[in-house]
C-alpha positions as CSV (number, residue, x, y, z in Angstrom):
1,M,31.6,-137.1,23.9
2,A,28.7,-139.3,25.0
3,D,30.1,-139.4,28.6
4,I,30.4,-135.6,28.8
5,T,26.9,-134.9,27.5
6,H,25.4,-137.1,30.2
7,G,27.3,-135.2,32.9
8,Q,30.0,-137.9,33.4
9,M,33.7,-137.4,33.3
10,P,35.6,-139.4,30.6
11,H,38.0,-142.1,31.6
12,A,41.0,-140.7,33.4
13,E,43.5,-142.8,31.4
14,P,41.8,-144.1,28.2
15,S,43.8,-146.8,26.4
16,A,45.7,-145.3,23.6
17,Q,46.3,-148.7,22.1
18,A,42.9,-150.3,21.4
19,P,40.0,-148.7,19.5
20,G,36.7,-148.4,21.2
21,D,38.1,-147.4,24.6
22,G,38.0,-143.7,24.3
23,I,40.0,-143.7,21.1
24,P,38.0,-143.8,17.9
25,H,40.8,-145.3,15.7
26,P,43.0,-148.4,15.7
27,Y,46.3,-146.6,15.6
28,H,49.0,-146.9,18.2
29,L,49.7,-143.7,20.0
30,L,53.2,-144.0,21.4
31,K,53.9,-143.1,25.0
32,P,56.9,-140.9,25.9
33,S,60.0,-143.1,25.6
34,P,63.7,-142.4,26.5
35,W,65.0,-144.8,23.8
36,P,65.2,-142.5,20.8
37,L,67.3,-140.0,22.7
38,L,69.4,-142.6,24.4
39,G,69.9,-144.3,21.0
40,A,71.1,-141.0,19.5
41,F,73.7,-140.5,22.3
42,A,74.8,-144.2,22.0
43,G,75.2,-143.8,18.2
44,G,77.2,-140.6,18.7
45,L,79.4,-142.3,21.3
46,L,80.1,-145.3,19.1
47,A,80.9,-143.1,16.0
48,S,83.3,-140.9,18.1
49,G,84.9,-144.0,19.5
50,L,85.4,-145.5,16.1
51,V,86.9,-142.3,14.7
52,V,89.4,-141.9,17.6
53,Y,90.2,-145.7,17.5
54,M,91.1,-145.4,13.7
55,H,93.5,-142.7,14.6
56,G,95.4,-144.8,17.2
57,G,93.4,-144.4,20.4
58,G,89.9,-144.4,21.9
59,K,89.6,-148.2,22.4
60,L,87.7,-147.7,25.7
61,L,85.4,-145.1,24.1
62,M,84.7,-147.5,21.2
63,I,83.9,-150.3,23.7
64,L,81.6,-148.1,25.7
65,G,79.8,-147.1,22.5
66,I,79.3,-150.7,21.5
67,L,77.9,-151.5,25.0
68,A,75.7,-148.5,24.9
69,I,74.2,-149.5,21.5
70,L,73.6,-153.0,22.7
71,G,71.9,-151.7,25.8
72,V,69.6,-149.4,23.8
73,M,68.8,-152.2,21.4
74,F,67.8,-154.5,24.3
75,G,65.8,-151.9,26.1
76,W,64.0,-150.6,23.1
77,W,63.1,-154.0,21.6
78,R,62.0,-155.1,25.1
79,A,59.6,-152.1,25.2
80,V,58.2,-153.0,21.8
81,I,57.6,-156.6,22.9
82,H,55.8,-155.2,26.0
83,E,53.6,-153.0,23.8
84,A,52.7,-156.1,21.7
85,V,52.2,-158.7,24.4
86,V,51.0,-156.8,27.5
87,E,49.4,-153.6,26.1
88,K,48.0,-155.3,23.0
89,A,49.0,-152.2,21.1
90,H,49.7,-153.9,17.7
91,T,46.3,-153.8,16.1
92,P,45.7,-155.1,12.6
93,V,46.2,-151.5,11.2
94,V,49.4,-151.1,13.2
95,K,50.7,-154.4,11.9
96,I,50.3,-153.2,8.3
97,G,52.7,-150.3,9.2
98,L,55.1,-152.7,10.8
99,R,55.1,-154.9,7.7
100,Y,55.9,-151.9,5.5
101,G,58.7,-150.9,7.8
102,M,60.3,-154.3,7.8
103,A,60.0,-154.6,4.0
104,L,61.7,-151.2,3.6
105,F,64.4,-152.2,6.0
106,I,65.1,-155.3,4.0
107,A,65.1,-153.2,0.8
108,S,67.8,-150.9,2.3
109,E,69.8,-154.0,3.1
110,V,69.6,-155.1,-0.5
111,M,71.2,-151.8,-1.4
112,F,74.1,-152.5,0.9
113,F,74.8,-155.8,-0.8
114,A,74.3,-154.3,-4.2
115,A,77.2,-152.0,-3.4
116,F,79.5,-154.9,-2.5
117,F,78.4,-157.0,-5.5
118,W,79.0,-153.9,-7.7
119,A,82.6,-153.6,-6.4
120,F,83.2,-157.3,-6.9
121,F,81.9,-157.4,-10.5
122,D,83.7,-154.2,-11.4
123,A,86.9,-155.7,-10.3
124,S,86.3,-159.1,-11.9
125,L,84.8,-158.0,-15.2
126,F,87.3,-155.2,-15.8
127,P,90.5,-156.4,-14.1
128,K,93.3,-153.8,-14.0
129,A,97.0,-154.5,-14.5
130,S,99.3,-154.0,-11.6
131,P,102.9,-154.8,-10.7
132,T,101.8,-158.1,-9.1
133,N,99.3,-158.8,-11.9
134,P,100.7,-157.3,-15.1
135,D,98.4,-159.3,-17.4
136,A,95.3,-158.3,-15.5
137,H,94.2,-161.9,-14.7
138,W,91.1,-162.6,-12.6
139,P,91.5,-164.1,-10.1
140,P,94.8,-162.1,-9.7
141,V,98.0,-164.0,-10.1
142,G,99.1,-165.6,-6.8
143,I,95.7,-165.9,-5.3
144,H,94.7,-169.4,-4.4
145,V,90.9,-169.3,-4.4
146,I,88.6,-171.3,-2.2
147,S,87.0,-174.2,-3.8
148,P,83.2,-173.6,-4.0
149,F,82.4,-177.3,-3.6
150,D,84.3,-177.7,-0.3
151,M,83.3,-175.7,2.8
152,P,81.2,-173.2,0.8
153,L,78.9,-176.0,-0.4
154,M,78.5,-177.2,3.1
155,M,77.6,-173.7,4.2
156,T,75.1,-173.4,1.4
157,L,73.3,-176.6,2.3
158,T,73.2,-175.5,5.9
159,L,71.5,-172.2,5.1
160,L,69.1,-173.9,2.7
161,L,68.1,-176.4,5.3
162,S,67.6,-173.6,7.8
163,G,65.2,-171.9,5.3
164,V,63.2,-175.2,5.3
165,T,63.1,-175.4,9.1
166,V,62.0,-171.7,9.6
167,T,59.2,-172.3,7.0
168,W,58.2,-175.4,8.9
169,A,58.1,-173.4,12.1
170,H,55.9,-170.8,10.4
171,H,53.4,-173.3,9.2
172,A,53.3,-175.1,12.6
173,L,52.6,-171.7,14.2
174,L,49.8,-170.9,11.8
175,E,48.2,-174.2,12.7
176,G,48.6,-173.7,16.5
177,R,51.2,-176.4,17.1
178,T,53.4,-174.5,19.5
179,K,55.7,-177.3,20.5
180,E,56.4,-178.1,16.9
181,T,57.1,-174.4,16.3
182,S,59.6,-174.3,19.1
183,K,61.3,-177.4,17.9
184,A,61.6,-176.1,14.3
185,L,62.8,-172.7,15.5
186,G,65.4,-174.3,17.7
187,L,66.7,-176.3,14.7
188,T,66.9,-173.1,12.7
189,V,68.9,-171.4,15.4
190,L,71.3,-174.3,15.6
191,L,71.8,-174.3,11.9
192,G,72.5,-170.6,12.0
193,V,75.2,-171.1,14.7
194,L,76.6,-174.0,12.6
195,F,76.9,-171.7,9.5
196,T,78.8,-169.1,11.6
197,F,81.3,-171.7,12.8
198,F,81.8,-173.0,9.3
199,Q,82.5,-169.4,8.1
200,L,84.9,-168.8,11.0
201,Y,86.7,-172.0,10.1
202,E,86.9,-170.9,6.4
203,Y,88.3,-167.5,7.4
204,I,90.9,-169.0,9.8
205,H,92.2,-171.4,7.1
206,S,91.8,-169.0,4.2
207,P,94.8,-169.0,1.8
208,F,94.7,-165.2,1.5
209,K,94.4,-162.2,3.9
210,F,92.2,-159.1,3.6
211,T,95.2,-157.0,2.6
212,D,96.4,-159.2,-0.2
213,G,94.7,-157.3,-3.0
214,I,91.4,-156.6,-4.6
215,F,90.1,-160.2,-4.7
216,P,90.5,-160.8,-1.0
217,S,89.2,-157.4,0.0
218,T,86.0,-157.7,-2.0
219,F,85.7,-161.4,-1.0
220,F,85.9,-160.6,2.8
221,M,83.7,-157.5,2.6
222,A,80.9,-159.3,0.8
223,T,81.0,-162.6,2.7
224,G,81.8,-161.0,6.0
225,F,78.9,-158.6,5.8
226,H,76.7,-161.5,5.0
227,G,78.1,-163.4,8.0
228,F,77.2,-160.5,10.2
229,H,73.7,-160.7,8.9
230,V,73.6,-164.4,9.7
231,L,74.6,-163.6,13.2
232,V,72.0,-160.9,13.6
233,G,69.3,-163.2,12.1
234,T,70.3,-166.1,14.4
235,I,69.9,-163.8,17.5
236,F,66.6,-162.6,16.0
237,L,65.3,-166.2,15.7
238,L,66.7,-167.1,19.2
239,V,64.6,-164.3,20.7
240,C,61.6,-165.6,18.7
241,W,62.3,-169.1,20.1
242,I,62.2,-167.7,23.6
243,R,59.1,-165.8,22.9
244,T,57.4,-168.9,21.4
245,N,58.2,-170.8,24.6
246,K,56.7,-168.0,26.7
247,G,53.5,-168.1,24.6
248,H,53.8,-164.7,23.0
249,F,52.8,-165.8,19.5
250,T,49.4,-167.0,18.4
251,P,48.2,-168.1,14.9
252,E,46.5,-164.7,14.6
253,S,49.3,-162.5,16.0
254,H,52.9,-163.3,15.4
255,F,54.5,-160.4,13.4
256,G,57.7,-160.6,15.4
257,F,58.2,-164.1,14.1
258,E,57.2,-163.2,10.5
259,A,59.7,-160.4,10.5
260,A,62.5,-162.8,11.6
261,A,61.5,-165.3,8.9
262,W,61.5,-162.6,6.2
263,Y,65.0,-161.5,7.3
264,W,66.2,-165.1,7.3
265,H,64.9,-165.8,3.8
266,F,66.6,-162.6,2.6
267,V,69.9,-163.8,4.1
268,D,69.4,-167.2,2.3
269,V,68.9,-165.5,-1.0
270,V,71.9,-163.2,-0.7
271,W,74.1,-166.2,0.1
272,L,73.0,-168.0,-3.0
273,F,74.1,-165.0,-5.0
274,L,77.4,-164.9,-3.1
275,F,78.0,-168.6,-3.7
276,V,77.3,-168.4,-7.5
277,S,79.1,-165.1,-8.2
278,V,81.9,-164.9,-5.7
279,Y,82.9,-168.5,-4.9
280,W,82.0,-170.3,-8.2
281,W,82.0,-167.7,-11.0
282,G,84.4,-165.2,-9.5
283,G,86.8,-167.8,-8.3
284,H,86.8,-170.2,-11.1
285,G,84.7,-169.2,-14.0
286,G,85.4,-165.5,-14.2
287,I,87.4,-163.4,-16.6
288,V,90.8,-165.1,-17.3
289,A,92.4,-161.9,-18.6
290,A,91.6,-158.4,-19.6
291,H,91.0,-157.7,-23.2
């Protein structure tokens, strides 16, 4: 208003990202973006492809849907990084909203895993008799469970070590040691890849298949969904490693890395629950027979 009262025109294109440049608040005013609409189309394409594929066709449609989703994810997240690094749009107030958003996202993921754990504990605490398991044993008769102190223990140690290295990376970043941050993040990514290879090896050599009953189906759903999260978290951290080497993060501004670290610690905690309940208790210390 001061410019107008002195007979001057206001700025033609005031920055909508930083307060004090024609905008009297620290909030991020989003520019028009094609990604929400493209994301909706990609999601619809993938859902349609999956439905048709489950009815015996639509393989090409499903693949196109997956590629479309991946393309939207790449483009949209690239735009968010541009807003943060180039436009400096993520002010302290905006970062508060981003933190709430990430926290709520992780809370929604907790609910996903709660459903899988519920299914597992319902099946294990109240085993039901069947023609192949007349005495309602748990684990069911004929199921050779995986020893928790074999490959699962190695996977647990790998994830716990990765939690240490990602914390190391965070502290190094807070203290401005960029090279050390890059080294620790690189180790975390390698440990994530190693965990995925361990899980693939376990699945390939598993003594049971997904369709062999309630124990295998709940086992593969819970551990497989977690494995997918490890893969997503590894990619998340890989992007952070690349951004670290490009100088995107500073001790004062690095929410992208913080979000990845939160997600990775969440994955670690879920795995500990899986190891104790599914591998150890559910496989060896669970209910021997129904009452």
